[in-house]
N, C-alpha and C positions, 0 to 999 in steps of 0.2 A: 624064638621070640615072636609073639603075636603082635602084629603092627596095627590091627584093627581094634579100636576100642568097642566094647560091647556094653550095651545098657541092659540092666535087668528088666525083664518083661513083667508087667504087673500080672498078678494072678487073675484068672477069670472070675473067681468067686468075689474078689475084692471089687472088680469092675462092676459086676452085677449088683452087689450090695450098695455101692456108691450111686449107681443109676437109680436104684429103687428108693434110696433115701432122698435123693434130689427130687424125684418125682413126688414123693409124699410131701416134702417141704413146699414145692411149687403149688400143689393142689391145695394145701392148707392155706398158703398166702392168698391165692386167688379166691378161695371160699370166704376168707375173713374180709377181704376188701369188698367183695360183692355183698356180703351181709351188711357191712357198714354203709355202703351206698343205699341199699334198700331200706335200711332202718332209719338213717339220719338224713340222707341226702334228698334233695328235691330232684325230680326228673329234669333232665337237661332242657327239655322242651319248655317247661314252665319257667326256667331261669332265663332262657332266651326271650320269651314273651315279656317277662318282667323287665329285662334290660331294654327292650324296645319301647315299652310303655314309659320308662323313666329316662329316656334319652334326652329329654328337653332340659334336664337339670345340668347346670354349669359345673358345679363343684362335685368332685368325686364322692365326698362324704355325704352330700345330699342324695346323689344317685344311688349310693349303696344303701342308705336308709330307706329310700323309696323302693328299691328292689326287695329289701327285707320285709317291708310292710305289705308289698304286693304279694309276696310268697306266703306271708302269714295269713293274709285275707283269702288267698286261694285254698290254703289248707283248711281254714274254717269252713269254707264252702264245701270242700270235699267231705269233711267230717259231718257237716249238717245234711249233706245229700245222702248219707248212708242210711 
């Protein structure tokens, strides 16, 4: 009688296929997120500048509206500068 339990070893082909599939999925997710930030997102530097410019507003809703207006104005200036 064999007292040692043995586990089935995964096949090398299965391991390589799983690694390749996970790599493709990771690259796809990173590419998608990067594309969304480049297309829709404002650069973080501009967001920080807008938050500092609107820091004097007491209420959060006023501050958020100020930041949105500041970012919209900076986008208009960027488009007009082209």
